[in-house]
Structures are given as structure tokens and as C-alpha cells.
C-alpha positions in Angstrom: -170.4 72.8 -94.4 -171.1 69.3 -95.6 -174.7 68.2 -95.0 -176.2 68.8 -91.7 -173.0 69.0 -89.7 -169.4 70.1 -89.6 -166.5 68.5 -91.5 -163.5 68.3 -89.1 -159.8 67.7 -89.9 -157.8 66.1 -87.1 -154.0 66.3 -87.5 -151.5 64.4 -85.2 -148.4 62.4 -85.7 -149.2 60.2 -82.7 -151.6 57.5 -83.8 -153.3 57.0 -80.4 -154.0 60.7 -80.0 -155.3 61.0 -83.6 -157.6 58.0 -83.2 -159.0 59.2 -79.9 -159.7 62.7 -81.0 -161.3 61.4 -84.2 -163.5 59.0 -82.2 -164.5 61.7 -79.8 -165.5 64.1 -82.6 -167.3 61.3 -84.4 -169.5 60.9 -81.3 -170.6 64.6 -81.5 -173.9 65.0 -83.4 -172.7 68.4 -84.7 -169.9 66.7 -86.6 -170.9 65.1 -89.9 -167.5 63.9 -91.0 -164.0 63.5 -89.5 -160.9 63.4 -91.7 -157.7 62.2 -90.1 -154.2 63.3 -91.2 -150.9 62.0 -89.6 -148.8 65.0 -90.6 -149.0 68.7 -91.5 -148.0 67.8 -95.0 -150.8 65.3 -95.3 -153.3 67.8 -93.9 -152.3 70.3 -96.7 -152.9 67.6 -99.3 -156.4 67.0 -97.8 -157.1 70.7 -97.8 -156.2 71.0 -101.5 -159.1 68.7 -102.4 -161.6 69.3 -99.6 -163.3 72.1 -97.7 -163.3 71.6 -93.9 -165.1 73.7 -91.2 -162.6 73.1 -88.4 -159.1 71.9 -87.9 -157.8 70.2 -84.7 -154.0 70.0 -84.9 -151.1 68.9 -82.7 -148.7 71.8 -82.4 -145.5 69.7 -82.0 -145.0 67.4 -85.0 -141.9 66.6 -87.1 -141.7 68.4 -90.4 -144.6 70.8 -90.9 -145.8 71.4 -87.3 -149.1 72.8 -86.2 -148.0 76.4 -86.3 -146.6 75.9 -89.8 -149.8 74.3 -90.9 -151.7 77.3 -89.5 -149.5 79.7 -91.4 -150.0 77.8 -94.6 -153.8 77.7 -94.2 -153.9 81.4 -93.5 -151.8 82.1 -96.5 -154.0 80.1 -98.8 -157.4 81.0 -97.1 -157.0 84.6 -95.8 
């Protein structure tokens, strides 16, 4: 956990949904940082260099979808 709150990663290929969820999480005092990614592949790149406490991901995305992202995260972080 970074500082006094959670670090959240938000993943969605639809910009309005990504922006809205990131904004909502940013309003929560329990969340210290919100990182946004517009694809599963971009999320994996973020996760290579950062620790996050929670991931909010769209399930249906082109390329690496939410379930594929989950499987990759589980494989790398059992």
C-alpha cells in the first residue's frame, strides 16, 4: 500500500467509463492513488513497474480482455 491509502488500477477501453470510475475512486478517502490503463496490455505494463492494491477491470475489451488480465496477474502473482 502506498502511503495512507490504496493504490487502484482502473482498466477500460472505453474512455468515458475509464474516466468516470477513476474520478469516483479519486473521491474516496481510502484511495491514495488511481492509475488508469486503456487496455489489458497497458495494465500489464503498469503492473511490471508498480504495486497496486486493487484492480478494477472491464471484462469485455479487445485484445487482452479482463479475464485474460486476471489470468496473467494470477500467473505472475500467485
